[in-house]
DSSP file (Angstrom, degrees, kcal/mol; ACC not computed):
  #  RESIDUE AA STRUCTURE BP1 BP2  ACC     N-H-->O    O-->H-N    N-H-->O    O-->H-N    TCO  KAPPA ALPHA  PHI   PSI    X-CA   Y-CA   Z-CA
    1    1 A M              0   0    0      0, 0.0     2,-0.5     0, 0.0     0, 0.0   0.000 360.0 360.0 360.0 136.8  -17.6   -6.9    2.4
    2    2 A H        -     0   0    0      2,-0.0     2,-0.3     0, 0.0     6,-0.0  -0.960 360.0-168.3-112.0 121.2  -19.1   -3.3    2.6
    3    3 A L        -     0   0    0     -2,-0.5     2,-0.3     4,-0.1     3,-0.0  -0.850   5.2-165.9-110.0 150.5  -18.5   -0.9   -0.1
    4    4 A F    >>  -     0   0    0     -2,-0.3     3,-1.7     4,-0.0     4,-0.9  -0.905  45.0 -23.5-131.5 158.4  -19.3    2.8    0.0
    5    5 A K  H 3> S+     0   0    0     -2,-0.3     4,-2.2     1,-0.3     3,-0.4  -0.122 129.1   7.7  49.8-125.5  -19.6    5.8   -2.3
    6    6 A D  H 3> S+     0   0    0      1,-0.3     4,-2.5     2,-0.2    -1,-0.3   0.792 131.9  54.4 -56.7 -35.7  -17.7    5.4   -5.5
    7    7 A A  H <> S+     0   0    0     -3,-1.7     4,-2.4     2,-0.2    -1,-0.3   0.869 108.1  49.2 -69.8 -36.8  -16.9    1.7   -4.8
    8    8 A K  H  X S+     0   0    0     -4,-0.9     4,-2.7    -3,-0.4    -2,-0.2   0.939 110.8  49.4 -66.6 -47.5  -20.5    0.9   -4.3
    9    9 A L  H  X S+     0   0    0     -4,-2.2     4,-1.9     1,-0.2    -2,-0.2   0.944 112.1  48.4 -58.7 -47.5  -21.5    2.6   -7.5
   10   10 A W  H  X S+     0   0    0     -4,-2.5     4,-2.6     1,-0.2     5,-0.2   0.923 111.1  51.1 -59.0 -43.9  -18.8    0.7   -9.4
   11   11 A W  H  X S+     0   0    0     -4,-2.4     4,-3.5     1,-0.2     5,-0.2   0.950 106.2  54.0 -59.8 -48.3  -19.8   -2.6   -7.9
   12   12 A R  H  X S+     0   0    0     -4,-2.7     4,-1.7     1,-0.2    -1,-0.2   0.918 111.6  44.9 -53.2 -46.2  -23.5   -2.1   -8.8
   13   13 A S  H  X S+     0   0    0     -4,-1.9     4,-1.7     1,-0.2    -1,-0.2   0.930 115.7  46.9 -67.8 -41.7  -22.6   -1.6  -12.4
   14   14 A R  H  X S+     0   0    0     -4,-2.6     4,-2.7     2,-0.2    -2,-0.2   0.891 108.5  56.8 -64.3 -38.9  -20.2   -4.6  -12.4
   15   15 A Y  H  X S+     0   0    0     -4,-3.5     4,-2.4     1,-0.2    -1,-0.2   0.886 105.7  49.0 -60.9 -39.5  -22.8   -6.8  -10.7
   16   16 A I  H  X S+     0   0    0     -4,-1.7     4,-2.1    -5,-0.2    -1,-0.2   0.918 111.3  50.9 -67.7 -42.3  -25.2   -6.2  -13.4
   17   17 A D  H  <>S+     0   0    0     -4,-1.7     5,-3.0     1,-0.2     6,-0.7   0.921 110.7  50.0 -57.1 -44.8  -22.4   -7.1  -16.0
   18   18 A I  H ><5S+     0   0    0     -4,-2.7     3,-1.5     1,-0.2    -2,-0.2   0.906 108.6  51.1 -65.8 -42.1  -21.7  -10.3  -14.1
   19   19 A Q  H 3<5S+     0   0    0     -4,-2.4    -1,-0.2     1,-0.3    -2,-0.2   0.880 113.3  44.6 -60.9 -37.7  -25.3  -11.3  -14.0
   20   20 A E  T 3<5S-     0   0    0     -4,-2.1    -1,-0.3    -5,-0.2    -2,-0.2   0.297 116.7-116.8 -91.8  13.5  -25.6  -10.8  -17.7
   21   21 A E  T < 5S+     0   0    0     -3,-1.5    -3,-0.2     2,-0.1    -2,-0.1   0.844  82.3 119.3  57.1  38.6  -22.3  -12.6  -18.2
   22   22 A R      < +     0   0    0     -5,-3.0    -4,-0.2    -8,-0.2    -5,-0.1   0.325  63.7  60.8-108.6   1.9  -20.5   -9.6  -19.7
   23   23 A C        -     0   0    0     -6,-0.7    -2,-0.1    -5,-0.1    -1,-0.1  -0.993  68.0-147.2-137.8 131.9  -17.8   -9.4  -17.0
   24   24 A P        +     0   0    0      0, 0.0     2,-1.1     0, 0.0     3,-0.2   0.048  50.2 134.4 -88.9  29.3  -15.2  -12.1  -16.0
   25   25 A I        +     0   0    0      1,-0.2    -2,-0.1   -11,-0.1     3,-0.1  -0.667  19.1 131.5 -80.1 105.1  -15.1  -11.3  -12.3
   26   26 A D        +     0   0    0     -2,-1.1     2,-0.3     1,-0.2    -1,-0.2   0.439  57.3  45.7-132.5  -2.3  -15.2  -14.9  -10.9
   27   27 A I  S >> S-     0   0    0     -3,-0.2     4,-1.9     1,-0.1     3,-0.6  -0.967  82.5-111.5-140.3 157.1  -12.4  -15.1   -8.3
   28   28 A W  H 3> S+     0   0    0     -2,-0.3     4,-2.6     1,-0.2     5,-0.2   0.859 111.7  57.0 -55.7 -44.6  -11.2  -12.9   -5.6
   29   29 A D  H 3> S+     0   0    0      1,-0.2     4,-2.0     2,-0.2    -1,-0.2   0.878 107.1  49.0 -54.9 -41.7   -7.9  -11.9   -7.2
   30   30 A V  H <> S+     0   0    0     -3,-0.6     4,-2.4     2,-0.2    -1,-0.2   0.897 110.2  51.2 -72.5 -37.7   -9.7  -10.6  -10.2
   31   31 A L  H  X S+     0   0    0     -4,-1.9     4,-2.6     2,-0.2    -2,-0.2   0.917 110.3  49.9 -59.1 -44.0  -12.1   -8.5   -8.1
   32   32 A K  H  X S+     0   0    0     -4,-2.6     4,-2.1     1,-0.2    -2,-0.2   0.911 111.6  48.0 -63.2 -41.0   -9.2   -7.0   -6.1
   33   33 A K  H  X S+     0   0    0     -4,-2.0     4,-2.4    -5,-0.2    -2,-0.2   0.916 112.9  48.4 -67.8 -43.9   -7.4   -6.1   -9.4
   34   34 A E  H  X S+     0   0    0     -4,-2.4     4,-2.0     2,-0.2     5,-0.2   0.935 111.7  49.8 -60.7 -48.0  -10.6   -4.6  -10.8
   35   35 A L  H  X S+     0   0    0     -4,-2.6     4,-2.5     1,-0.2     5,-0.4   0.897 112.6  46.8 -55.7 -45.7  -11.2   -2.6   -7.7
   36   36 A R  H  X S+     0   0    0     -4,-2.1     4,-1.9     1,-0.2    -1,-0.2   0.892 111.1  50.7 -64.2 -44.4   -7.7   -1.2   -7.6
   37   37 A S  H  < S+     0   0    0     -4,-2.4    -1,-0.2     1,-0.2    -2,-0.2   0.832 118.7  37.4 -65.5 -33.1   -7.7   -0.3  -11.2
   38   38 A Q  H  < S+     0   0    0     -4,-2.0    -2,-0.2    -5,-0.2    -1,-0.2   0.814 131.3  23.3 -87.6 -29.3  -11.0    1.6  -10.9
   39   39 A L  H  < S+     0   0    0     -4,-2.5     2,-0.9    -5,-0.2    -3,-0.2   0.644  98.1  85.0-116.3 -18.7  -10.6    3.2   -7.5
   40   40 A F  S  < S-     0   0    0     -4,-1.9     2,-0.1    -5,-0.4    -1,-0.1  -0.780  70.2-142.6 -97.7 111.1   -6.9    3.5   -6.5
   41   41 A S    >>  -     0   0    0     -2,-0.9     4,-0.9     1,-0.1     3,-0.8  -0.431  10.2-134.8 -67.5 140.1   -5.4    6.6   -8.0
   42   42 A E  H 3> S+     0   0    0      1,-0.2     4,-1.8     2,-0.2     3,-0.3   0.826 106.6  64.5 -62.0 -32.5   -1.8    6.4   -9.3
   43   43 A N  H 3> S+     0   0    0      1,-0.2     4,-2.9     2,-0.2    -1,-0.2   0.776  91.4  62.7 -63.4 -27.9   -1.2    9.6   -7.5
   44   44 A V  H <> S+     0   0    0     -3,-0.8     4,-2.3     1,-0.2    -1,-0.2   0.942 107.0  43.7 -58.7 -47.5   -1.9    7.9   -4.2
   45   45 A E  H  X S+     0   0    0     -4,-0.9     4,-2.3    -3,-0.3    -2,-0.2   0.894 113.5  50.7 -67.2 -42.3    1.1    5.7   -4.8
   46   46 A I  H  X S+     0   0    0     -4,-1.8     4,-2.0     2,-0.2    -2,-0.2   0.945 112.3  47.4 -59.4 -49.3    3.3    8.6   -6.1
   47   47 A L  H  X S+     0   0    0     -4,-2.9     4,-2.7     1,-0.2    -2,-0.2   0.895 110.1  52.3 -58.5 -41.6    2.5   10.6   -3.0
   48   48 A A  H  X S+     0   0    0     -4,-2.3     4,-2.6     1,-0.2    -1,-0.2   0.902 109.8  50.0 -62.1 -41.9    3.2    7.6   -0.7
   49   49 A R  H  X S+     0   0    0     -4,-2.3     4,-1.7     2,-0.2    -1,-0.2   0.869 110.0  49.6 -70.4 -31.4    6.6    7.2   -2.3
   50   50 A R  H  X S+     0   0    0     -4,-2.0     4,-1.6     2,-0.2    -2,-0.2   0.929 112.1  48.2 -66.1 -46.5    7.5   10.8   -1.9
   51   51 A K  H  X S+     0   0    0     -4,-2.7     4,-1.1     1,-0.2    -2,-0.2   0.892 109.7  53.2 -61.7 -35.8    6.4   10.7    1.7
   52   52 A L  H  < S+     0   0    0     -4,-2.6     3,-0.3     1,-0.2    -1,-0.2   0.874 104.7  54.5 -64.7 -37.1    8.5    7.6    2.2
   53   53 A R  H  < S+     0   0    0     -4,-1.7    -1,-0.2     1,-0.2    -2,-0.2   0.834 115.3  39.8 -64.4 -32.0   11.5    9.2    0.8
   54   54 A E  H  < S+     0   0    0     -4,-1.6     2,-0.3    -3,-0.1    -1,-0.2   0.538  87.3 117.1 -90.9  -8.4   11.1   12.1    3.4
   55   55 A L     <  +     0   0    0     -4,-1.1     2,-0.4    -3,-0.3    -3,-0.0  -0.429  41.2 176.4 -70.7 124.6   10.1    9.8    6.2
   56   56 A K        -     0   0    0     -2,-0.3     2,-1.1    36,-0.0     3,-0.2  -0.946  38.3-116.0-129.1 148.0   12.7   10.0    9.1
   57   57 A H        +     0   0    0     33,-2.9     4,-0.1    -2,-0.4    -2,-0.0  -0.734  54.0 148.7 -82.6  95.2   12.8    8.4   12.6
   58   58 A N        +     0   0    0     -2,-1.1    -1,-0.2     2,-0.2     3,-0.1   0.713  63.5   0.7-105.1 -27.5   12.6   11.5   14.6
   59   59 A G  S    S+     0   0    0      1,-0.4     2,-0.1    -3,-0.2    -2,-0.0   0.096 115.7  13.0-127.3-122.5   10.8   10.6   17.8
   60   60 A N     >  -     0   0    0      1,-0.1     4,-1.9    -2,-0.1    -1,-0.4  -0.426  59.8-137.0 -71.3 136.0    9.4    7.3   19.0
   61   61 A I  H  > S+     0   0    0      1,-0.2     4,-2.6     2,-0.2     5,-0.2   0.895 103.8  56.6 -59.8 -39.8   10.4    4.2   17.1
   62   62 A R  H  > S+     0   0    0      1,-0.2     4,-2.4     2,-0.2    -1,-0.2   0.879 104.1  51.7 -61.9 -35.0    6.8    2.9   17.2
   63   63 A E  H  > S+     0   0    0     -3,-0.2     4,-2.7     2,-0.2     5,-0.2   0.933 109.1  50.6 -61.5 -46.2    5.5    6.0   15.6
   64   64 A Y  H  X S+     0   0    0     -4,-1.9     4,-2.7     2,-0.2    -2,-0.2   0.940 111.3  49.0 -52.7 -51.5    8.1    5.6   12.8
   65   65 A V  H  X S+     0   0    0     -4,-2.6     4,-2.7     1,-0.2    -1,-0.2   0.908 111.1  49.8 -53.5 -48.8    7.0    2.0   12.3
   66   66 A K  H  X S+     0   0    0     -4,-2.4     4,-2.2     2,-0.2    -1,-0.2   0.895 112.8  46.4 -61.9 -43.8    3.4    3.0   12.2
   67   67 A Q  H  X S+     0   0    0     -4,-2.7     4,-1.8     2,-0.2    -1,-0.2   0.918 112.7  49.1 -67.0 -42.8    4.1    5.7    9.6
   68   68 A F  H  X S+     0   0    0     -4,-2.7     4,-1.9    -5,-0.2    -2,-0.2   0.929 110.8  50.5 -63.8 -47.0    6.1    3.5    7.5
   69   69 A A  H  X S+     0   0    0     -4,-2.7     4,-1.0     1,-0.2    -2,-0.2   0.882 108.5  52.6 -61.1 -39.2    3.5    0.7    7.6
   70   70 A R  H  X S+     0   0    0     -4,-2.2     4,-0.5     1,-0.2     3,-0.3   0.871 109.3  48.6 -64.0 -35.3    0.8    3.2    6.5
   71   71 A L  H >< S+     0   0    0     -4,-1.8     3,-1.0     1,-0.2     4,-0.5   0.857 104.9  58.7 -72.3 -32.9    2.8    4.3    3.6
   72   72 A M  H >< S+     0   0    0     -4,-1.9     3,-0.6     1,-0.3    -1,-0.2   0.758  94.5  66.5 -70.8 -21.3    3.5    0.7    2.5
   73   73 A L  H 3< S+     0   0    0     -4,-1.0    -1,-0.3    -3,-0.3    -2,-0.2   0.824 106.1  42.6 -64.7 -29.7   -0.4    0.2    2.3
   74   74 A D  T << S+     0   0    0     -3,-1.0     2,-0.7    -4,-0.5    -1,-0.2   0.447 102.0  74.6 -99.9  -1.0   -0.4    2.6   -0.7
   75   75 A I    <   +     0   0    0     -3,-0.6     3,-0.3    -4,-0.5    -1,-0.1  -0.916  59.4 174.3-111.8 105.6    2.7    1.2   -2.3
   76   76 A R        +     0   0    0     -2,-0.7    -1,-0.1     1,-0.2    -4,-0.0   0.702  65.2  39.0 -92.1 -21.9    1.7   -2.0   -3.9
   77   77 A D  S    S+     0   0    0      2,-0.1     2,-0.3     0, 0.0    -1,-0.2   0.153  71.8 129.9-123.2  21.6    4.7   -3.3   -5.8
   78   78 A M        -     0   0    0     -3,-0.3    -3,-0.0    -6,-0.1     5,-0.0  -0.598  59.0-115.5 -82.2 139.0    7.8   -2.6   -3.9
   79   79 A L     >  -     0   0    0     -2,-0.3     4,-1.8     1,-0.1     3,-0.3  -0.319  22.5-118.7 -66.3 150.5   10.2   -5.5   -3.4
   80   80 A E  H  > S+     0   0    0      1,-0.2     4,-2.3     2,-0.2     5,-0.2   0.861 113.9  54.1 -62.0 -39.5   10.7   -6.7    0.1
   81   81 A K  H  > S+     0   0    0      1,-0.2     4,-2.2     2,-0.2    -1,-0.2   0.857 109.2  50.0 -66.0 -32.0   14.5   -5.9    0.1
   82   82 A D  H  > S+     0   0    0     -3,-0.3     4,-2.5     2,-0.2    -2,-0.2   0.843 108.1  52.2 -75.5 -31.7   13.6   -2.3   -1.0
   83   83 A K  H  X S+     0   0    0     -4,-1.8     4,-2.3     2,-0.2    -2,-0.2   0.941 111.5  46.8 -63.8 -46.3   11.1   -2.0    1.8
   84   84 A V  H  X S+     0   0    0     -4,-2.3     4,-2.9     2,-0.2     5,-0.2   0.940 112.3  50.0 -55.9 -51.9   13.8   -3.1    4.3
   85   85 A F  H  X S+     0   0    0     -4,-2.2     4,-2.5     1,-0.2     5,-0.2   0.944 112.5  46.4 -56.4 -51.3   16.4   -0.7    2.8
   86   86 A C  H  X S+     0   0    0     -4,-2.5     4,-1.1     1,-0.2    -1,-0.2   0.868 113.0  50.9 -62.2 -36.1   14.0    2.3    2.9
   87   87 A F  H  X S+     0   0    0     -4,-2.3     4,-0.5    -5,-0.2     3,-0.5   0.965 114.1  42.6 -65.1 -52.8   13.0    1.4    6.5
   88   88 A V  H >< S+     0   0    0     -4,-2.9     3,-1.0     1,-0.2    -2,-0.2   0.850 109.5  56.4 -62.3 -37.9   16.5    1.2    7.7
   89   89 A E  H 3< S+     0   0    0     -4,-2.5    -1,-0.2    -5,-0.2    -2,-0.2   0.781 104.4  55.7 -67.7 -27.1   17.7    4.3    5.8
   90   90 A G  H 3< S+     0   0    0     -4,-1.1   -33,-2.9    -3,-0.5    -1,-0.2   0.650  89.9 101.7 -77.2 -16.5   15.0    6.3    7.6
   91   91 A L  S << S-     0   0    0     -3,-1.0   -33,-0.0    -4,-0.5    -3,-0.0  -0.229  83.6 -96.5 -71.4 155.9   16.2    5.3   11.1
   92   92 A K     >  -     0   0    0      1,-0.1     4,-2.4   -36,-0.0     5,-0.2  -0.295  44.3-105.9 -60.8 156.8   18.2    7.4   13.5
   93   93 A P  H  > S+     0   0    0      0, 0.0     4,-2.6     0, 0.0     5,-0.2   0.894 118.2  52.7 -61.5 -40.1   21.9    6.5   13.2
   94   94 A W  H  > S+     0   0    0      1,-0.2     4,-1.8     2,-0.2     5,-0.1   0.929 113.2  44.7 -61.5 -43.0   21.9    4.5   16.6
   95   95 A A  H  > S+     0   0    0      2,-0.2     4,-2.1     1,-0.2    -1,-0.2   0.875 111.7  51.4 -72.6 -35.0   19.0    2.4   15.5
   96   96 A K  H  X S+     0   0    0     -4,-2.4     4,-2.4     1,-0.2    -1,-0.2   0.915 110.6  50.2 -57.6 -47.1   20.5    1.8   12.0
   97   97 A T  H  X S+     0   0    0     -4,-2.6     4,-1.8     1,-0.2    -2,-0.2   0.857 107.3  53.9 -61.6 -39.7   23.7    0.7   13.7
   98   98 A K  H  X S+     0   0    0     -4,-1.8     4,-1.1    -5,-0.2    -1,-0.2   0.933 110.5  46.3 -61.0 -47.9   21.9   -1.7   16.0
   99   99 A L  H  <>S+     0   0    0     -4,-2.1     5,-2.1     1,-0.2     3,-0.3   0.882 111.0  51.1 -66.7 -37.6   20.1   -3.4   13.0
  100  100 A Y  H ><5S+     0   0    0     -4,-2.4     3,-1.0     1,-0.2    -1,-0.2   0.829 106.2  56.0 -72.4 -26.6   23.4   -3.7   10.9
  101  101 A E  H 3<5S+     0   0    0     -4,-1.8    -1,-0.2     1,-0.2    -2,-0.2   0.801 108.8  47.5 -68.1 -26.6   25.0   -5.3   14.0
  102  102 A Q  T 3<5S-     0   0    0     -4,-1.1    -1,-0.2    -3,-0.3    -2,-0.2   0.280 117.5-120.1 -92.7   7.0   22.2   -7.9   13.9
  103  103 A R  T < 5       0   0    0     -3,-1.0    -3,-0.2     1,-0.1    -2,-0.1   0.890 360.0 360.0  54.5  43.5   22.8   -8.3   10.1
  104  104 A V      <       0   0    0     -5,-2.1    -4,-0.2   -20,-0.0    -1,-0.1   0.446 360.0 360.0 -84.6 360.0   19.3   -7.2    9.1
């Protein structure tokens, strides 16, 4: 794993704490949680949710899927059924109808 800028500085300070047994980062999930809490701005998630609300399938379906997937990277705790609902609601009517016909 390669860290840069703020993440690298954060890791250096945490590494010293780990070496001196002042920090409980001993498994991957704990490291991920610590990194997110230190470096992932809450504003990023709020902005992603706003963009998701405005996201509409206007052109190519692939582009819509890519944009949706990018936003999902910044929204960490959305339930799967809510993701599906948001995805389908942003589609053009013809695409939405096709999905509903397939009982998605």
